[in-house]
Residue, then its C-alpha position, 0 to 999 in steps of 0.5 A: m552203425a553211422i552215428i555221426g550220420s544219424i545225429i546229423k539227420g536227427i538235427i535235418e530232421l528237428a530242423d525241418t520239423v520246428t521250421t515255420e513258413e511265411n504265406p507266400v504272399d506276406a514273404q514276397h511282400n516283406v521282401l519288396m518292403k526291404l528292397l526297396d528300403t535298402a536301395k531307396n538312397t542308391r542312385f537307382g532308388m532315386d532315380y525310380g521314387f523307392a522312398e514314395i514306393l514304400k509309403h504306397e498303400n499297395p508298394e508292389q503296384a506302384f513299383a511295377r507302375n514307377t520302374p520300367f523292366f530291365d535286361y542284362n545290357q540296360m542294367q550294365e549301360q544305365y548303372w551297372k558299368h559305373l561300379h567298374e569305374g568305382k562308383k558307390d551305391v548305384s543300384w545297390p548300397g556299396n560296391p560289389e566284392y564279386y561278380a559273376l561272370s555268365s554268358g549263359t548260352t547267348g554269345k562269347t562275350s561274358k555279363r559281368i553281374p554284381i554278386t553283393n555279400e547280401m546275395l553270397e548270404a543269401i545264398k549260404k541260407t537257401g543251401i541251408k535249406q536245401v539240405a534241411s529238405l532231404a529229411n524229406f527223402d528217407l535217405p538213410a543215416e548213412f548218407f549224411e557221413k558221405t562227401i558230396m561232388m560239387l562239380g562247377s567252375s574253377t574257384n581261382l577267381v581273377h582279381k580286376n580292379g577291386h574286385l574278385e570274378g568267376e562264375i556263380s558255382g566258382i564264388s560259391a565253392s570260394n565260399i563255403p563255410f568251414w564247417f563243410r568242407g570236410y564233407y565238399k569234393p573235389g577239394e580247393e586245390i582241384s576246385k582251382i585248377d582253371n583247364w577243365d580237361e585237367r581238373v576232370q583228369k585230377i578227380a578221375e585219379e583221386a576218385p578211388n580215395w573218395d566216398i562220394g555219395a551227392l553229385s552236384g552239377i549240370p547233367s552235360w559236364m556231370e556226365l562227362m565228368l563220370k564217363k572220365v572217371i568210369a574210363h580212367n579206373k577202368v569199371e563198368d559204371i560209376h556205382d564200382i567207384w563210388p558205391n554209396l553215391q544215391v544223389y545227384a542235384s542237377g540243375g542250370v538247365a532241365f533234366g529229362p533230356y539227359k535222363k536215359s544217358f546219364n542213367a547208363l552211367l549208374k549200377h542202379p537208380i539214385t535220387i535226383i533232386d533239381t536246383y535252380l542257381a543261376s548267377e542272379g541268385f539260388l532262386a529254386y530247389q525241390d525239397r520233396p520226392n514224387t516231383n520233378a517240380m521246384k520251390l521258389v524261395l520267396d523270403n530270402g533277398i529276392y522279389f519275382e514278378f511274372v509276365p505271361f508268356k505270349p509273342e505279342y509280350i516278347h521283343p525278337d531278341g527275347s526282350i519284354v515289351a514294356n507294357a507287358p503286364s506283370l503278376t505278382i506271386s498272388e496273381v499266378e495260375e497254375g499250368v501257365e507260362y510266366i517271364l521270370i523277373l526279379s529284383s534282389v540283393s545284388g541291385a537288380w531290378r525287375y531284372l529279365i533273368g531270361d528263363t521261362i518259367k509254369f507253376t504245378n503247384v502254385s500254393r506250394a509256390e512249386i515250379s518248373i523251368t519251362g526254357r528260356t525267351k531267346f529259345f522260343l521258336n515263333v517262325v511262322g506261328s509255330q510258337l515251340s518252347v523248350n519244353k515241348m522239344n524236350d518232351a519231344i525228344q524223350k519220346i523219340e529216346k524211347e521210340f528209337n532205343t537211343e540217346i539223345p542228351e544234345f540238340t538244338i534247332a533253327a528256322i531255316k528258308l530253303n527255296g523260300e519255305f520255312y523249315h526247322k532244322w535240328y541237329i540231335g547228339t547221339p552215339t547211335p550210328n548211323i541212325d535214320e535221320e528222315k525216320i527220326a525227323k518224322a517221328l519229332d515232327e508227328a510228336l510235336k503236332k501232338a503235343n503243340k496246337n500251334y505247331k500242327v496249325a504252322r506245318s498245315k500252312a506256312l511251315k513246311g516241314v522238318k530236316l534233321v542231322a545226326v552228330p555225336p554228342a561229342v561235337f556239341h561239347d567240342w562247340n562249347e570249347h570252341n567258344k571258349k565256354k567249356g564245363g562250369q556253368v555252360k548250356m548249350e543254346r537250344v535255339m539258334d539265330k540265323d547268324k549262329f547256326k550258320e556259325w554252327e554249321e560250319f563248324v559241324g562241316k569242319k569236325g565231319 
């Protein structure tokens, strides 16, 4: 009998039963008040009158009215750049010890997002909340004695101008509590290897020595790691190496497009749990089975606002128009897409994180990620979101009995006419590109009335090219973005798409 596992499971179940949660509206009000009070004497707080907002009868309204939206470039240029000059109390008290490097899916230049001690503590607390929620998933006691493979970026952080820099997964892993280190793989030594391929090779070599019960990481890179472990050890599937693997905590992107190819690496199904850990914080996690939705963390250092995801509120570069309305958690509706805005204990204020979400259950504050503001393809009124693209790709996988874990799309002009051009990553050779293009077009027409209208007018058709999935991984490596928190851009602008097509041409 798994005695230790039974004890741990019992503690988790007990913690889950005695934990009481604040009302979502009250929780967010308290977070906002604490954020404003803590930052009122910073340069940002004084610029936007936080002290006066705190006295207002409706601080949520006053905060939204007095403080503009900020994207990364605006925060960096107006405030965060001064932190690198050694200034303190800029947008949060003190000067942060860490910066999360994030180029995301939009270019080669890394963003440097401040990570304060308060944010690290918030990430740890949310991590503990997620562990406690495992009591809801009916896992056996033996599971709680297994180790967890956390596949993120290197923990070998870079010292620069008195602080440490790295991707958020590397920063988080380097701050793992001492009591958890015995459960954490690949361990400190391997996690410090900077080169992705070397790190994965070492994991493959050590894999038979570990009893992995859970995985955590971005799906595309997790798949590559699992394939390497399987190939190196000459086995049929990952359960031949890790027979007790039962849980995968997916994050960073929607798991849907990877579901078929990921499951092909398993002997039997495992529990998939979605998480939402971004460079700006640990925002949400799935806390119960039988849903793909995640619970927003409303009581732990992040204040959320929600801008309706409508074309008239979005600039072509994905930023928000200045007068776009923002809603609080008390005003949102289920099934409506919103642009996510956050203010946090890292000194981000009314910050455009770049993601779009919708509420699947308002009373539970449960959401799903629907896409990126920059990945919203609205040429000639098609209004095509990544969420719709993902759904269509999964239908194509089923219809054509293939796997399409990767894709990207752009609007192009041929002979004066607009087309959507898709590149899909599939291991199936000689696949019928014209048939898939037609099926994809029909799936999107059925799912999106705006797309259907656009196709009857100015959007003339769909072009499609199939390439091996490895081309997408090579593209990320070409852009010095292999492994870690890297996500493939689903929608490209004209210049990036030209670069992409040139790259694919050389690979062919």
